[in-house]
TIMI-2910 file (N, C-alpha, C, CB; in pm, 1 decimal, decimal comma, always signed):
<rs>
+----------+----------+----------+----------+----------+----------+----------+----------+----------+----------+----------+----------+------+
!      n_x !      n_y !      n_z !     ca_x !     ca_y !     ca_z !      c_x !      c_y !      c_z !     cb_x !     cb_y !     cb_z ! resn !
+----------+----------+----------+----------+----------+----------+----------+----------+----------+----------+----------+----------+------+
!    +80,2 !   -120,5 !     +0,0 !     +0,0 !     +0,0 !     +0,0 !    +84,7 !   +127,3 !     +0,0 !    -91,4 !     -0,3 !   +119,0 !  Unk !
!   +209,9 !   +117,0 !    +37,5 !   +294,3 !   +235,4 !    +39,8 !   +319,5 !   +288,9 !   -100,2 !   +426,1 !   +204,5 !   +107,9 !  Unk !
!   +328,5 !   +203,0 !   -199,2 !   +354,7 !   +246,6 !   -336,3 !   +236,8 !   +317,5 !   -399,6 !   +392,8 !   +129,2 !   -420,8 !  Unk !
!   +117,0 !   +298,3 !   -348,7 !     -2,1 !   +358,2 !   -409,1 !    -25,8 !   +501,1 !   -362,5 !   -123,5 !   +274,2 !   -377,7 !  Unk !
!    +35,4 !   +544,2 !   -253,3 !    +11,8 !   +678,4 !   -198,8 !   +109,4 !   +776,8 !   -262,9 !    +27,0 !   +679,2 !    -43,4 !  Unk !
!    +59,8 !   +864,0 !   -350,0 !   +142,9 !   +959,1 !   -424,3 !   +111,9 !  +1104,3 !   -387,2 !   +123,2 !   +939,2 !   -574,1 !  Unk !
!    +39,1 !  +1126,9 !   -279,2 !     -5,5 !  +1262,8 !   -248,0 !   +109,0 !  +1359,5 !   -220,5 !    -96,8 !  +1259,8 !   -129,3 !  Unk !
!   +211,7 !  +1316,1 !   -152,1 !   +321,6 !  +1406,1 !   -117,9 !   +427,7 !  +1417,3 !   -225,4 !   +385,3 !  +1361,2 !     +8,1 !  Unk !
!   +423,2 !  +1328,3 !   -323,7 !   +527,6 !  +1326,5 !   -426,8 !   +525,6 !  +1453,4 !   -511,1 !   +510,7 !  +1204,4 !   -516,9 !  Unk !
!   +409,0 !  +1502,2 !   -546,1 !   +400,0 !  +1622,2 !   -629,3 !   +455,3 !  +1743,5 !   -556,0 !   +254,9 !  +1647,8 !   -671,2 !  Unk !
!   +423,7 !  +1756,4 !   -429,3 !   +474,6 !  +1869,4 !   -351,2 !   +626,6 !  +1863,5 !   -340,9 !   +411,9 !  +1870,7 !   -210,6 !  Unk !
!   +680,7 !  +1744,2 !   -323,1 !   +826,2 !  +1729,7 !   -315,2 !   +889,9 !  +1765,1 !   -448,8 !   +864,6 !  +1586,1 !   -273,8 !  Unk !
!   +829,5 !  +1720,6 !   -558,5 !   +883,5 !  +1752,3 !   -691,5 !   +881,7 !  +1902,7 !   -716,6 !   +803,2 !  +1679,6 !   -801,1 !  Unk !
!   +772,1 !  +1967,7 !   -682,1 !   +765,7 !  +2113,2 !   -699,1 !   +869,8 !  +2182,5 !   -611,9 !   +625,0 !  +2165,4 !   -665,2 !  Unk !
!   +889,5 !  +2133,1 !   -492,1 !   +990,9 !  +2190,5 !   -404,1 !  +1130,9 !  +2177,2 !   -462,2 !   +985,4 !  +2124,2 !   -268,0 !  Unk !
!  +1160,8 !  +2062,0 !   -521,3 !  +1291,3 !  +2042,5 !   -584,4 !  +1309,4 !  +2134,4 !   -704,5 !  +1308,2 !  +1897,0 !   -627,3 !  Unk !
!  +1204,0 !  +2150,3 !   -784,4 !  +1212,2 !  +2239,3 !   -900,8 !  +1236,1 !  +2383,1 !   -856,3 !  +1083,4 !  +2230,5 !   -985,5 !  Unk !
!  +1163,0 !  +2428,1 !   -755,9 !  +1180,6 !  +2564,3 !   -705,0 !  +1321,5 !  +2582,2 !   -648,9 !  +1075,3 !  +2595,9 !   -596,4 !  Unk !
!  +1372,3 !  +2481,2 !   -580,5 !  +1508,1 !  +2488,4 !   -527,2 !  +1612,6 !  +2499,4 !   -636,8 !  +1536,7 !  +2367,4 !   -442,1 !  Unk !
!  +1597,4 !  +2421,2 !   -743,1 !  +1691,9 !  +2428,2 !   -854,7 !  +1686,0 !  +2563,0 !   -925,2 !  +1663,8 !  +2316,6 !   -954,6 !  Unk !
!  +1565,8 !  +2616,7 !   -941,6 !  +1552,3 !  +2748,9 !  -1003,7 !  +1618,1 !  +2854,7 !   -915,7 !  +1402,8 !  +2783,6 !  -1027,6 !  Unk !
!  +1600,8 !  +2844,1 !   -784,5 !  +1662,6 !  +2941,0 !   -693,2 !  +1814,7 !  +2934,8 !   -701,7 !  +1617,1 !  +2915,4 !   -548,7 !  Unk !
!  +1870,5 !  +2814,7 !   -707,5 !  +2016,1 !  +2800,6 !   -718,8 !  +2064,9 !  +2861,8 !   -849,8 !  +2057,6 !  +2651,5 !   -710,5 !  Unk !
!  +1992,3 !  +2837,1 !   -959,1 !  +2031,3 !  +2893,1 !  -1088,9 !  +2025,6 !  +3045,5 !  -1086,8 !  +1940,6 !  +2838,6 !  -1200,2 !  Unk !
!  +1921,6 !  +3102,0 !  -1027,1 !  +1909,3 !  +3248,1 !  -1019,7 !  +2020,5 !  +3309,0 !   -934,6 !  +1772,5 !  +3287,2 !   -962,4 !  Unk !
!  +2049,6 !  +3248,6 !   -822,0 !  +2154,8 !  +3301,7 !   -734,5 !  +2289,8 !  +3296,8 !   -804,3 !  +2160,7 !  +3222,8 !   -602,3 !  Unk !
!  +2317,7 !  +3185,7 !   -871,9 !  +2444,6 !  +3172,9 !   -944,2 !  +2454,5 !  +3276,7 !  -1055,0 !  +2459,4 !  +3031,7 !  -1002,8 !  Unk !
!  +2345,9 !  +3294,8 !  -1130,3 !  +2345,5 !  +3394,0 !  -1237,5 !  +2362,4 !  +3535,5 !  -1186,0 !  +2217,9 !  +3384,2 !  -1316,2 !  Unk !
!  +2296,0 !  +3566,4 !  -1076,0 !  +2307,0 !  +3701,1 !  -1020,3 !  +2447,0 !  +3729,1 !   -967,5 !  +2205,1 !  +3720,3 !   -909,0 !  Unk !
!  +2510,8 !  +3627,7 !   -910,3 !  +2646,6 !  +3647,6 !   -859,7 !  +2744,1 !  +3675,2 !   -973,4 !  +2692,4 !  +3525,3 !   -780,1 !  Unk !
!  +2733,7 !  +3600,1 !  -1081,9 !  +2827,2 !  +3623,7 !  -1192,4 !  +2794,7 !  +3755,2 !  -1263,0 !  +2822,8 !  +3506,5 !  -1293,2 !  Unk !
!  +2667,5 !  +3787,8 !  -1276,0 !  +2629,4 !  +3915,3 !  -1336,3 !  +2672,9 !  +4030,7 !  -1247,3 !  +2477,5 !  +3920,8 !  -1360,7 !  Unk !
!  +2658,0 !  +4015,9 !  -1117,2 !  +2697,6 !  +4120,8 !  -1023,3 !  +2846,0 !  +4150,3 !  -1029,9 !  +2660,0 !  +4081,6 !   -882,6 !  Unk !
!  +2927,5 !  +4047,3 !  -1045,0 !  +3071,6 !  +4068,6 !  -1057,5 !  +3105,7 !  +4145,1 !  -1183,3 !  +3145,1 !  +3936,2 !  -1056,7 !  Unk !
!  +3039,7 !  +4112,9 !  -1293,0 !  +3064,7 !  +4183,3 !  -1419,1 !  +3020,4 !  +4328,3 !  -1413,2 !  +2993,8 !  +4113,3 !  -1533,2 !  Unk !
!  +2905,3 !  +4352,6 !  -1354,1 !  +2854,2 !  +4489,5 !  -1343,4 !  +2942,0 !  +4570,7 !  -1248,7 !  +2707,2 !  +4489,7 !  -1294,3 !  Unk !
!  +2986,4 !  +4509,1 !  -1138,9 !  +3075,3 !  +4578,8 !  -1045,6 !  +3206,5 !  +4617,4 !  -1111,5 !  +3102,6 !  +4492,1 !   -923,6 !  Unk !
!  +3261,2 !  +4527,1 !  -1192,5 !  +3384,1 !  +4557,7 !  -1265,4 !  +3364,8 !  +4669,6 !  -1365,9 !  +3434,8 !  +4434,4 !  -1336,1 !  Unk !
!  +3248,5 !  +4670,1 !  -1432,1 !  +3218,7 !  +4774,8 !  -1529,3 !  +3213,3 !  +4911,8 !  -1461,1 !  +3085,5 !  +4745,3 !  -1600,9 !  Unk !
!  +3145,7 !  +4919,4 !  -1345,8 !  +3136,3 !  +5046,6 !  -1274,6 !  +3272,2 !  +5089,7 !  -1221,2 !  +3035,8 !  +5036,2 !  -1159,9 !  Unk !
!  +3355,0 !  +4994,1 !  -1179,6 !  +3489,6 !  +5026,9 !  -1133,6 !  +3574,0 !  +5086,4 !  -1245,2 !  +3557,8 !  +4903,2 !  -1077,7 !  Unk !
!  +3565,5 !  +5027,7 !  -1364,3 !  +3638,6 !  +5080,1 !  -1480,1 !  +3589,6 !  +5219,7 !  -1516,1 !  +3623,5 !  +4986,0 !  -1600,9 !  Unk !
!  +3458,1 !  +5237,0 !  -1515,3 !  +3400,9 !  +5368,4 !  -1546,2 !  +3445,9 !  +5471,8 !  -1443,3 !  +3246,6 !  +5360,8 !  -1550,4 !  Unk !
!  +3450,2 !  +5433,8 !  -1316,9 !  +3494,4 !  +5524,4 !  -1211,1 !  +3640,0 !  +5564,5 !  -1231,0 !  +3476,0 !  +5459,3 !  -1073,8 !  Unk !
!  +3725,1 !  +5467,9 !  -1264,4 !  +3866,7 !  +5498,5 !  -1286,7 !  +3885,9 !  +5593,1 !  -1404,8 !  +3945,6 !  +5369,9 !  -1310,3 !  Unk !
!  +3812,4 !  +5570,6 !  -1513,0 !  +3824,3 !  +5658,2 !  -1629,7 !  +3772,4 !  +5797,9 !  -1599,1 !  +3748,7 !  +5599,3 !  -1748,8 !  Unk !
!  +3662,8 !  +5805,8 !  -1523,8 !  +3609,1 !  +5936,6 !  -1487,5 !  +3707,2 !  +6011,9 !  -1398,3 !  +3473,5 !  +5921,6 !  -1416,8 !  Unk !
!  +3771,9 !  +5942,2 !  -1306,1 !  +3869,9 !  +6007,0 !  -1218,5 !  +3992,9 !  +6052,9 !  -1296,1 !  +3911,7 !  +5911,9 !  -1106,7 !  Unk !
!  +4025,9 !  +5984,1 !  -1404,5 !  +4139,0 !  +6025,4 !  -1486,9 !  +4110,3 !  +6158,7 !  -1554,3 !  +4170,9 !  +5918,5 !  -1592,1 !  Unk !
!  +3989,5 !  +6174,5 !  -1605,7 !  +3954,5 !  +6296,1 !  -1680,0 !  +3898,6 !  +6406,5 !  -1591,1 !  +3854,1 !  +6263,1 !  -1787,4 !  Unk !
!  +3844,4 !  +6370,0 !  -1475,9 !  +3787,0 !  +6469,4 !  -1384,5 !  +3835,9 !  +6442,2 !  -1242,8 !  +3631,3 !  +6467,1 !  -1390,0 !  Unk !
!  +3962,0 !  +6467,3 !  -1213,6 !  +4012,9 !  +6437,3 !  -1078,8 !  +3947,1 !  +6527,3 !   -974,5 !  +4166,4 !  +6454,3 !  -1073,8 !  Unk !
!  +3927,0 !  +6471,8 !   -857,0 !  +3869,8 !  +6553,2 !   -749,1 !  +3978,8 !  +6642,2 !   -691,2 !  +3806,8 !  +6463,6 !   -637,8 !  Unk !
!  +3937,8 !  +6757,2 !   -639,1 !  +4037,8 !  +6852,9 !   -590,3 !  +4078,6 !  +6827,7 !   -449,3 !  +3986,6 !  +6991,5 !   -601,3 !  Unk !
+----------+----------+----------+----------+----------+----------+----------+----------+----------+----------+----------+----------+------+
</rs>
């Protein structure tokens, strides 16, 4: 009778899917954040070269 009860299986599957999507989003945001941070750092350095603070 244990094999016939599937009520909790769908909830577990949805939980695993949501977890995998969350991991993918976090990984993507971390790599994107590093690239954007580097871009702003480069822009800041170039701006300081042409417009130094007094």
